[in-house]
C-alpha positions, 0 to 999 in steps of 0.5 A: 780040743775044744778048750784049746780052740777056745783058748786060741780064740781068747788069745787072738781076741786079746791081741786084736783088742790091743792092736785096735786100741793102739791105732791113733785117734782123730785129733782136733783143735778149735778156736772161737770169737765174735763178729757183729755181736754174734759168737763164732767158732771154728775147728779142724780135725785130722784122721789117718787119711783126711783133714776136716774143718768147720766154721759156725756162727750164732747169726742167721745172716752171717757169711761163713767160710772154711778152707782146709789144707791137708798135708800127708805123705804117700807111701814111702815118699819123702815130699809131702802132698797137699789137698786144699778144699773149701766151702762157704755160704750164708748159713749158720755153719759150713764144713769140708773134708780134704782127703788124701788122693793117694793111699796109703797116706801118712797124715802130717797136719790139717789147717783150717782157715775160718771166716765169718762176716756179719754186717761190716764185722769180720772174724778170721782165725786159723786152727791147726792139728796134727795126728 
């Protein structure tokens, strides 16, 4: 009896490992550039129910901002929903996450708009990712 329970447990554990490994991983994309002699970078990522973005600069006096638009389907709906979040400030980097307002969610894409201003120089770029 103990051997059969152990065997059943081993089969269950193997099945669980297969299911977990089949789950989608987070996807990401990145962009880079420069403004006023300082390096700049931005990235976006997407998960099962949220999208994130961040913007960074090598200048300590830069204004940095990021705006994320996360699109997803809710349940069996055929029309996508969007959530927009932003963050900004005079700091080396900022990040923000836009999460689905209704679950279950099926992610479509996540787009981040990046801006870095150093003095009179401005860098803008967009990164986008899908699951």
